[in-house]
ZANU-569386 format. One record per residue: residue in three letters; x, y, z of N, C-alpha, C in turn. Coordinates in steps of 0.05 Angstrom, whole numbers, plus 5000, padded with zeros to 4 digits. Layout:
REM residues N
ALAXYZXYZXYZ;...
REM end
This chain:
REM residues 619
MET197840514660196840534692193940344692;SER194540114710192239974715189940104731;ALA187839944741186040104749186740084786;SER187939884789189039874819190640104822;ASP192640204798194040404810192640674806;ASP190740684794189340894796187440944817;MET187040764833185640784852187140784888;VAL189940674880191540734906191941014913;GLY191441104935192041394946189541544946;ARG187141454926185341574929183341624953;MET182641844960180841874989178141884978;ILE176541724994174041624993172641805020;ALA170641925009169142045026170642305044;GLY173142395037174542525052175842415077;ARG175442165082176242015102177941775100;TYR176841595076178741365070180741375048;GLU183241335058185341345036185841065027;ILE185341034999186240724990189140644993;VAL190040415009192240345009193540134986;GLU191739884984192439714970190339494962;LYS190339414943188139214938188138904949;ILE185938824961185938624981185238354961;GLY182638394948181838184934178938254919;SER177638094901175438224889173337984886;GLY171038044880168937814875167037904854;GLY164537834855162537804836161338144842;MET161438174864159538434871161338684873;GLY163938654878165738914883168938844888;VAL169839054894172938964894173739094930;VAL175238964945176139024973178439124970;TRP178939374982181439504990181839555015;LYS184539535019185639635048185839935045;ALA184740015070185040345072185740435092;LYS186240685099187140835124184840955131;ASP183340955155181441145165183341365175;LYS183041625164184641825172183341965193;ILE181541925203179742075230180241875249;LEU180141605249180741435274183741315276;ASP184941405252188041305244188040965249;ARG186440805235187040545238186140445212;HIS186940195202186740075172184439895176;VAL182839925154179839825154179939695120;ALA177639525123176839425090175339515081;LEU175939605054174239815041172739605019;LYS169939595019169239404995167139604978;ILE167839654952166839874929165039664912;LEU162839754909161239604890162339664859;ARG161739454845162339464817160539684804;PRO161239784779159940004773156539894762;GLU156839664752154839484741151939524766;MET153539444787151439404810150339694817;SER152739894824151740174830149940304812;GLU149140214788147440314770144940204773;ASP144239994789141639874797140939994820;GLN138940164818138340334843136740134863;ALA135539904855133639794874135839574890;PHE138239474878140439384889141939534912;VAL141939814901143839964917142640024944;GLN139340074939138440124966138039874987;ARG138039664976137239404989140239375002;PHE142339464989144739404992145339575025;ARG144439855023145140065040143139865062;GLN140839885060138839755093140639495101;GLU141339265077142539055095144839155108;ALA146539305099148939355115148939515134;LYS147039625136146039815161145239635184;ALA143539445172142339225191145239055206;ALA146539015184148438815188150939015214;ALA151139265212152739455229151639405251;SER148939315265148639345288149539085303;LEU150638895287151538665299154538705309;SER154838615333157638665349158438415363;HIS160038285351160437995361163437925355;SER165237845371168037745366168537525343;ASN165737395335166137165311164337335285;ILE164137535286162837685260164737935254;VAL164837965230166938195216165138475219;ASN166138615235164638925245164439035217;ILE161939155213161739355196161939645208;TYR163439835198163740045210161840265196;ASP162040295172160540525152159340445131;VAL158140525118156640525091156140785074;GLY156540815056155841085042156641105012;GLN156641345002157641324973158541594965;ASP160641614946162341794944162741844912;ARG161942064898162342124870161841914855;GLY159041734861158441544847159141244858;LEU161241284877162241004888160440864910;HIS159440694913157740604929160240414945;TYR159940414973162040284989161240195018;ILE162739995028162439905057164739855073;VAL165240005091167439995108167039775136;MET169039635129168739335148171739375164;GLU171039145188173939105202176038935183;LEU178139045186180238975167181338685184;VAL180738455172182138215186184638125176;GLU186238095192189338025182189237675186;GLY189337565166189437235161188637145140;GLN187036975136186236825107183736735113;THR182236665089180036525086179936245090;LEU177836155097177735915102178335735071;ARG177235885054177135765029179935685019;ASP181935965031184935905027185935725037;LYS185035635066186335475081185435175075;LEU182835125064182134855053183534825025;ASN184635085009186234964986188434874988;GLU190334995013192534945021192934605030;ALA191234535051191134345066189534125050;GLY187534185035185933905024183133895047;ARG184033785073182033745095183633805113;LEU181733845139183233955169182933705184;SER184333745209183833525222181333595233;VAL179833345251177333365264177033565279;ASP179033565295178933735321179134035306;GLU180434095285180834395278178234455267;ALA176934305249174534315240172434365259;VAL172034195277170534265294170734495309;ASN172534625320173634855330172235075311;ILE173535065287172435285272169135305266;ALA167935055265164634995262163735145290;ILE164835095313163535225338163935485334;GLN166035655332166335935326164136005305;ILE163635895283161635985265158835985279;CYS158335795296156035765311155636005330;LEU157736095342157036305361156836565348;GLY158136615325157436845306154136875297;LEU153336585286150836555274148736585293;ALA149236505319146836515349146936755356;HIS148836955354148737225352147037325332;ALA147337355307146237435288143137365288;HIS143137085294139837035288138737155312;ALA139637185333137937295359137137595352;CYS138837705333138737965322136037995298;GLY135437745290133837775271135037775245;ILE137737705241139437735217140237475207;ILE139337345180139437095173142237155153;HIS144537015145146737075133145737015103;ARG144636745099144136635071146336565047;ASP148636605058150936525042153336475054;ILE152936245074155136125093156535905069;LYS159836055068160835855048164035925061;PRO166135775053168735805058169836105059;GLN168836245031169936465023168836755042;ASN166436655058165836845081166336825110;ILE168736605109169436535137172336665138;LEU172836875154175736935161176836795183;ILE179636725182181636665201183536795208;THR183536915232185837105231188436955242;ASN190637125246192937005247193636815276;THR191436925289191336785319189436565321;GLY187936465293186236265297183036335303;GLN182636615311180036705315178536715289;VAL175736565287174436565263172436765264;LYS171636905238169737135237168137055213;VAL166037125215163837095193163337365177;ALA163937375155163737625137161237625121;ASP160537845112158937925088155837875097;PHE154637915118152337925130150338065115;GLY148737925105145838095094146338155065;ILE148838095054149738155021147738035004;ALA147637765011145637564995143437614994;ARG142237765008139337915011139138104995;ALA141138284998141538504977141938454942;LEU143338204945143638104910141137994904;GLY139237924925136737794915135038004905;SER135238254913133838494900134938604878;ALA137238564866137838674845136338634816;SER136038804806133638734779135238564756;ASN138238644760138938464734138838214741;THR138738134768138637804775136537634771;GLY134437764763131637704757129937534777;LYS127737434783126137384803126937124814;SER127636944788127836704797130136534800;ILE132436804798135036684800135436684834;VAL136636434843137136404871140336494881;VAL140136664899142336764909144336604930;GLY146636644923148336414942150036254922;SER151236074935153935914922152135674916;ALA152135544894150635264890151435134908;SER154435004915155534834927154334824960;TYR153535074969152935054997150035164998;LEU148035164984145235254983143835025002;SER142235135017140234965027138034885008;PRO136134655010134434614993132634824991;GLU131135025014129135165010129635394996;GLN133335424993134235634973134135554950;VAL134135344940134035284916131435224904;THR129635154922126135214908124435434919;ASN126835644923125535874927123335944955;GLN123735774977121635774998123035955019;ALA121335995036122436145059125336075072;VAL126836305071129736245088129336295117;THR130436115133130536175159133236105169;ALA133936155198136236075209137135765206;ALA134935625199135535365195137735345166;SER136635565148137735505122140935555128;ASP141835775149144535795150146435535161;LEU144835425180145835155196146534945175;TYR144134915149144634715132147434785118;SER147635065110150835115096153035115112;LEU152235135140154635095160155234815157;GLY153034625156153634295157155334235135;VAL154534395107156134295082159334395086;VAL159534655096162434775105163834545121;LEU162634455143163734255160164533995144;TYR162333885133162733715112165633715095;GLU165633865086168433915067170433975082;MET170534125111173434195127173433855131;VAL171433675144172833405153173433215129;THR172033245107172433035087174633135065;GLY175033425066176833535032174933585017;GLU172833415014171133434991168433524995;LEU166633684972164033774979162033524980;PRO159733504989158033264991156933224957;TYR156133444938155733464917156633574897;THR157433514877158433584853157133564827;GLY157333694809155933634782156933844759;ASP156633774736157433934716156534244712;THR154434324730153434584726152034614755;PRO152134884758150934974782148134844791;ILE146734834773143834754770144034434783;ALA145534304768145833984773146533964803;VAL149134144814148934084837146634204861;ALA145434404854143034534868141334304869;ILE140634174849138333934851139033744875;GLN142033644875142733444894142033524922;HIS142233814927141433884949138433824960;VAL136733894938134033764948133833474946;GLU135433334926133733054925136032864932;GLY138532914935140632774936140832654962;ARG142232384969143132284994145532395003;ILE145932485029148432555038150532335034;PRO152832375026154832145026155832165048;SER156731895053157931805082160231955091;VAL160832055113162532205120165232095127;ARG164531865142166731645154167731445124;GLU166131435105167631315079169531515069;ARG169331745072171331975060173831965080;ASN173231985109174632005132173831865148;PRO175231625152174631435171175431515202;ASP177631745202178431845228175932025242;ALA173532055231171832205235169932065253;PRO169732125279167532045297164331985288;ILE163331745297160431705287158831915295;GLU159432075321157932285331157632495314;LEU160432595300160532825279159232775257;GLU158932515247157532475219155032555230;MET153932435254150932525260150332765264;ILE152032985270151633205276151333355238;ILE153033215225152933375202150333305187;SER149633005190147732925181145033115187;LYS144433145209142633315220142533545214;ALA145033715208145133975195144134045171;MET144433835155144333745127141433625122;ALA139933585140137433455131135733655119;LYS134333465097132733655073130233785091;ASP128533715109127233845115128134065137;PRO127634315137128634465162128334365186;GLU126034315196124534165215126733955225;ASP127833795211129533605225132233685225;ARG132733945222135034075228136134145258;PHE137734215266138534355290136334625289;GLN134834685313133234925316134535215316;SER137535165325138935425328141635365331;ALA142835555323145935525321147035425355;GLY145735545372146335485400146135115400;GLU144035025391143834725394145834605380;MET146034695356147934525339151234605350;MET151734855361153934855383154734705401;ALA152234655419152034485441153134145435;SER152234105407152633825402155133815389;LEU156634005376159833995373161434025393;ARG159934145416162634135437162233895461;ARG159733765455159733445464161333235447;VAL161533295425162833105408166233085417;ARG166733325423169733395432171433195444;PRO169933085471171632845479172132595461;HIS170632535443170932305426173432395409;LEU174732585407176432635382179332535393;GLY181032385375183132255376183032095403;ILE182231975417181731825435180731475427;GLY182631335431181731025421180130865445;SER179130605441177430515457179130385477;PRO177930335508180130185529181129945523;ASP180429815505180529545489183629565479;GLU183529755460185229835438187629925454;VAL187130125477189230255497190729935510;LEU189029805519190129615537191629385523;LEU190629315495191929135487194729215470;LYS195729415473197929435460199929365475;GLY202029255466204329165483206929125462;ASP209228985470211328955461211828695451;ASP212328675423212828355413214928245422;ASN217028385434219228275435219628165463;LEU217728215475217328135509217627755509;SER218727645530219427385534216527205543;GLY215427025537213126905545212326935575;GLN214226925591214326885616212927215633;LYS214927425620214027685625212127705616;HIS211527625588208927765576206327665593;GLU206327405597204027305621203527465642;LYS205827535654206127665680204727945679;GLN205228145662204328335653201428305638;LYS200428115628197728045620195828065643;LYS197527865664195727845687194928125708;ARG197628275701197428515719194728725701;ARG195128745681193528905662190728785670;THR190428565659187728465667186628585692;SER188528515712186828635739186728875741;LYS188429055729188229315733185529415709;ALA184729235693183129335677180129285691;LEU180129085709178328965722177029185739;LYS179629275753178429475774177329725753;ILE178829855738177530055719174930055711;LEU174929725703171729715693170229725712;GLY170629625736168829695757168029925762;ILE170030075767169430395767167930495745;VAL168630435725167230545702164030465699;VAL163530205711160730115718159230295731;ILE160430315759159430465783159030735772;ILE161330865758160531135755158031195735;GLY157930955713156130885692153230935708;LEU152730715722150730715736149030995755;GLY151531035766150431335776150131585754;LEU151031515736150631775716148331745702;GLY147331485697145631375682143231425701;ALA142731365722141331415743140131705745;TYR142831845745142132185745140932285721;PHE141932185694140232255668137432215673;VAL137231895678134031875685132532045699;TYR133832075721132232275737131432585725;SER134032685714133732925701132332915678;PHE131932725661130632715635127732685646;THR127132545668124232525676122832735691;ASN124632935701123833155712123533375686;TRP125233365671124833515639122033445626;MET121733205623120033155609116733205625;ALA117333275651114533315670114733625664;VAL116133775656115634035655113934105627;PRO111934225635110134255614110634435594;GLU109534355571110434565542108334795547;VAL108935045533107335295532107935385507;GLU105835545494106235665465107135935467;VAL109436005459110936235457109236495446;PRO108036685459106636865447108037065431;ASN106737175411108537365395108437585403;ILE110637705410111037945419112238195398;VAL112638045380113638245356111138515351;GLY112438735355110738945353109839075379;LYS109938905402109238985425111939135438;ASN110839395455113239515474114139365495;GLN116339395500117939225526116639135545;VAL115139315557113939285585111539025579;GLU110339095557107238915547108938605543;ALA111338645528112138385514113838215541;GLN114738355559115838205582113338105600;GLU111238225602109338145616107737905606;LEU107037955574106437705561108437425566;LEU111037465564112637225561112037125590;ARG112637275615113037195640109737015651;ALA107337165638105737015640104836775627;ALA106336725607106536455600108036285611;GLY109936375631112236165641114736225627;LEU115336405612117336395596118836595608;VAL122136625607123736835612124437025591;PRO123937285592124937505577127737505578;ARG129237555558131537675551132137795527;LEU133138035538133738305516136338205496;SER136638155480139438135458140738295443;ALA138638495437140038695427138138915421;GLU139239155417137639385408138539555382;LYS137039625370137639765342136139975326;TYR137540135313135140345305133840205286;ASP130840305282129840175257127740465246;PRO127540585228125740795215123040685217;ASP122440425218119740395209118740275236;VAL119640215258118640135285118940355307;GLU116940395325116940605342119340495364;ALA120840675376122240635399121340445420;ASN122940295431122440175453120139865446;THR120039845420118139645409119739355404;VAL118839165406120338925399120638895368;ILE122438835352122738855323122738485320;SER123238325330124038065328124737875354;GLN123937615351124037435373125237155364;SER126337085389127636745378126636615407;PRO125336405409123436275391121036425381;LEU120236385360118336555348115236475363;GLY113936675352111936685369109536445352;GLY108436305371106835995366108435765367;GLU110935795371112535535373111535485400;LYS111935185407111435085435114234965444;VAL115135125469117535045486116534935508;LYS118934885527118134805554118135045569;GLU116735075589116135225611118635335621;GLY119335605627121535715636123535735622;ARG123135655586124735735571125436055563;GLU128036105557129236385556127636455527;VAL126936695521125836795499127237045492;TYR129337065472130937295463129237495443;TYR130037725444128237885434130038145421;VAL129238285405131238505393129138725394;LEU130238945404128439175408129539455398;SER127539575380127939795365128640065384;LYS130340205372131140485383130040685365;GLY128240585355126740835340128240925316;GLU128141125300130141245279132641355290;SER134141275277137041355279136841695272;LEU137741865293137442145285140342225280;VAL141042415266143642505265143342815256;THR145642935270145443255270145943345246;VAL144543505234145243655209148043915209;PRO149743765193152443935191151844245186;ASP153244415185153444675176154544685149;VAL152844675129154644715101154045035087;CYS153945175100154145485092156845545086;GLN156945695066159645825054161145595039;LEU160745285041162245145028160845104996;SER162644994978161345014951159444754951;LEU157944724931155844554933156644294930;ARG159044224923160243944919161343914948;GLU162544064964163244024989161043995008;ALA158744175006155944085019155343795010;GLN155043734991153343424984155243265003;LEU157643254999159743045011159843075043;GLU159243345050158543305081156043245085;LEU153843265077151743125080151442845083;GLU153042735058153142445046154542325071;ASN156642475087158042315111156342285132;LYS154342465133152442465157149942245147;ASN149942115130147541965120144942155114;LEU145642405103143442545092143442575061;GLU141742725053141842725024141143015014;LEU142543044992142143354980139143364968;GLY137843564977135743614970134643854941;ASN133244014946132844174921134844404924;VAL136244464905138044734903136944904889;ASP136345214899136245424891137545584890;ARG138245714869140245894852140146164854;VAL140846314868139646644873141846814871;PHE141647034870143647244868144447334898;HIS146947414899147947444926150447614923;GLU150347864942152548104938155447984951;THR155347854972157847764987158647414982;VAL156447304977157346974981158346864944;PRO161046784953161546744923159446564909;GLU160046524877158446394858158646144869;GLY156845984871156945634869156945574901;HIS156745754923157445704950154545694959;VAL154045514984151045554997150745795017;ILE148745915012148546115024146846075049;SER144745905049142845765067142045515064;GLN140645365086140045095084138045065101;ASN136244845094133244755106133244465116;PRO133844355128133944435160136544565168;LYS136444795192138544875197141144685208;ALA143144815211145744685223144144585253;ASN145544365265145344305288142044155294;THR141144145275138244015277138743745281;SER136743575297136843325298134743255274;VAL135243035257133242975238133742625236;SER131942555220132442265212134542205194;GLU135941925191137641915171136241875146;GLY137741985131136641995096134742215091;THR134142465112132842695106134642845084;ARG133042985067133943145041134143435053;VAL136843545052137243805066136743985030;ASP134844195036134644355014136544605019;VAL137844735001140144885001139745134979;SER140445364985140645594966143345654956;VAL143945704934146445724924147045954908;SER149546144920149446384905150246334876;LYS149146594856149746594828151846904831;GLY152946904855154547184854153047424854;PRO153847674851152347954856150447914828;GLU148148054835146448084808147348294794;VAL147448204765148648474745145848674735;ILE145348934739143449024733144949174704;LYS142749124686143349264659142449554656;ALA144049724637142349974632142950004603;VAL140950214591140550214563142750434555;VAL144450504540146350704533144650934518;PRO144251184528142751404512144351544488;ARG142551674471144251844452145652034462;LEU147952104457149452294469150552494444;ILE150852394416151152574396149752854396;GLY151353084390149853304387149953434410;LEU150253374436149653474460152653554472;SER152153754486154753844509155853684527;LEU158253674534159353504559157853534582;GLU157053784583155553804614152253654608;GLU150953674586148853574582149053274580;ALA150753134571151952864566151952764593;GLU153452874612154052754639151552734651;GLN149752954650147052944663145452744661;LEU145152654629143752464620145052204626;LEU147352164629148651854639148151794665;GLN148152044684147251934710144451894712;GLU142752004696140051924698139751614688;HIS141051534675141251214662142951054682;SER143951154702146150994723148750944709;LEU149551094689152151054677154051344683;GLU156751304677158051504679159951584654;LEU160951844657162651974629165251864631;GLY166151744609169151644607170851804602;GLU172351744579174351844568173352054544;VAL174752264545173652514533175852654505;VAL175752504485177952594465176652864450;GLU178153024443177653264429179153274401;VAL177953394381178153394350177053614340;HIS178953724320178154014304175253834282;SER173254024283171353984264169954254261;ASP168354224235167054444227164354504249;LEU164154324266161454364283162454544302;ALA160454594325161154804343162954674361;ASN163954854370166154774394164754684422;GLY165954424432164454324458162354094449;MET161454084421159253844421160253624408;ILE159053364421159653154425159353014391;LEU161452914382161552784358160552514352;SER161352374373161152074372161251984400;GLN160751684403160351594430161051254428;ASP161951144452162850864453162650814480;PRO160150624486158250464466156050614458;THR155050584432153650724415150350664428;GLU149350784421146150904424144850614422;GLY143150524454141650274449143150024465;ILE145850054465146849834473146449744504;GLU145949534516145649444537148749384550;VAL148749544578151949514587150949494621;GLU152449384639152349394663152149644677;GLU150449714702150149974708153050054718;HIS152550354718155950484727157550414710;SER156950344683159650304663160050534654;GLU162150634640163150854627162750844601;VAL161751094591161651134561163551414554;ASN165451254537167251474522165951654502;VAL166951934492166052134477168252264463;THR167752354439169252524427168052744416;ILE169253014424167553284423169753444404;SER168053624392169353794375170854064387;ILE173454194375173854394389174554594367;GLY172454564350172454814327174154704301;PRO173454894283175354894259178054864260;GLU180254734250183054824250184255044233;GLU185955214254186855434239188855394220;GLN188355554198190755534170193655584175;LEU195055464160197755524161198855774148;HIS200255944155202056124143205156094141;GLU206156214121209156194113210756464116;TYR212656404126214656624121217556604124;THR218956754110221956704102223456874116;VAL225356814130227056964150229656914134;LYS231357234129234357254117236057254142;ILE238257124144239557164165243057124156;LYS243957364160246857394152248957344172;VAL250457124169252657044191254557194196;PRO255057334222257857504226259957364223;ASP261457604212264657444204266057314233;ASN266557144231268057014255270056834243;ASP271656714267273756554259272656304254;GLU270856214265269255884266266655974264;PRO265955704257262155664244261455764264;VAL258255884259256355984284253955764281;ASN253255744302251055544306248355724308;VAL246655664286244155784280242055674290;LYS239955814306237755664317235055824303;VAL233355764297230855894294228255734313;VAL227255964324224955844347222555994334;VAL219955864335217556014331216155884352;ILE214356114360212156114378209356174370;ASP207855914360204956054350202355954375;MET200455864358198255804379198355514388;GLU200255344370200855094381202955034398;GLY204055354405206455314424209355384414;GLU211455274432213555394420215155124404;SER216955194387218154974370220655044356;VAL222454924357225054984340224754904314;ARG224755044289224355014262227454994254;TYR229355084260231955044246234155064264;GLU236054924261239054904276240654814263;GLN243254964255245254844241248055044243;ASP249454914240252755024243252855214213;VAL253155444215253855644189256755734190;GLU257755734164260355864158260156164159;PRO262656234174262056614179261956734149;ARG260356994153259557164128257757024110;GLU256556784122254656664094251356764102;VAL250556754077247856884080246156644078;ILE243556634098241656364093239156434095;HIS237256344082234156354081232756134094;VAL231056184115229955954132226656034128;SER225655834114222755824110220955724135;ILE219155824150217855684167214655724162;LYS213455504175210055494175209255544205;TYR206955744204205755804227203155834232;LYS201555764255198655804252197656014271;GLY195256134265194356414276194956664262;ASN193256854276194057094262197257214267;ALA198957104284201257214285202656994301;ALA205657004302207556864313210357004321;LEU211256934341213957084352215956934336;LEU217957004324220456944312222657004327;LYS224256754337227156824348228956694336;VAL231856864337234156724316236356764344;TYR237556484344239656554362242656484346;LEU244656594361247156484343249156424369;ASP249756164366251356014386250456034416;GLY247556074420245856074437244756314447;ASN245856564439245156794443243356904428;LEU241057024442238757174418239957404403;TRP240057354380240757554355238657734351;SER236057624347233657804336231257654345;GLU229257834347226857744357224457884343;GLN222957844327220157994316217857814314;VAL215757964312212657834311212357824277;ILE211557654272210557614242207657554240;GLU206957664215204057644209203657604178;PRO201057474177200157404151200657664131;
REM end
């Protein structure tokens, strides 16, 4: 059976039932799973064992996944849950039915310019939301771009690259990300910003339009170096259908210096939207000069005159509109240039009221972009902002900020009466941790089950809080030492056993030369430790055994026509017993020897069932 077969049907965290394998990567394996609580299918990514053993990576993975879970946007793959179950660390995501951009490029080679621009715009929408929330992707590449069956684009794996950067087995100098899409600052281990994601998006857009990567090499290092030093190959040389405006956008996104790139995903998206009217439309001259070579000269000349006249009219209209638009743009640009620049105040760490006052005092417009839990930042305090503090912007510019909701509080579940393993899973499902385990005796709670907990059930605590529990060892077993009973009477032995919290068990009587009623042996023996209220079995003497006496009785069978049944019965101190019984011929004389105990015995003779004689015999 393969590992995949072994996982299918397995329940993770008592909630997610694995249905089938979707795919795998360097970090883990992705499964399609059924959420039994919400009755929906999800994507379940389980970390590889070697990743799970790296505690630094696991901790960073959980932090980054939780941060990414705060993102909620139609162009971002939603994260629903993060946890671990029996050593398996997992992340639960939205299940996207479709294909990756990598799959699409592998099939098509390159995309139409219109489709490539449409995909890039949707990626910008997702990145704009994430950047406003203070989250940078760090690994934009076709493998992390999902396209649904309806054409919607979703960006996946936010924060995973940053988590990988903390893994101890990667080494400090190793750059995390795919070499073909790395920004120059990632290659040189410089500060990574939102502009780094836009560089990687520029590379992805280049590949979508041309069907080729801008830089290739024999090794990842050779490719990475070109991102720092290489010239960007012409887009139009590889795809003449690409408009010059699009080539300019790609060149700006892939500028070596982050300051020369688009300063936000929104700015890049606006440029992509402006290039749309240029797609698939030829120049007016090309449209007007198209004709039919089979037309006669005269007819062709008339049509040419009509076309020329019409073209002049259109040209006149275009000139008028152009002059008007030109005047409007000159006026708008002049007004825009007249707006003074102001410095954006740093509002990170400020409470919301103070932050808004600072922004308004600087002539800027505060805009709340998101709220998220942060255990390290007090509630109602600004976590991040865009543009950053210290930047120069035009007065009246909107400044987006992310506000802390403080610690994420959870309700402690009631784990009393659960087994220790069940209690641990219940706590982990609430993002809590099992704390100290104190094992104590308990009369009613079964062994291995929780007796009490701290904090108590239904208490509100921070995520990650440790919950201490007391676990039952079962009823306490109290030992008692068996006393010496040999030589005592039953009454004395019973009294002594009670004093030692023990009980008298089975009593066996035997003949002996010792006094009648004296205990001869015991089980368990003296000095043995047993549980309280255990039984002690004893053997007692009933005195010496009586001697056997022998007597012979003579019986003459009466004259009869048929044989007679003769039976001899003896009653002595051991009770009544038949010593002889047999059919005897008439007139026959028999002698029967018997043995008896005691000083006397009663002997009875029966013929054919009737008492024939009875006598007391003595030694």
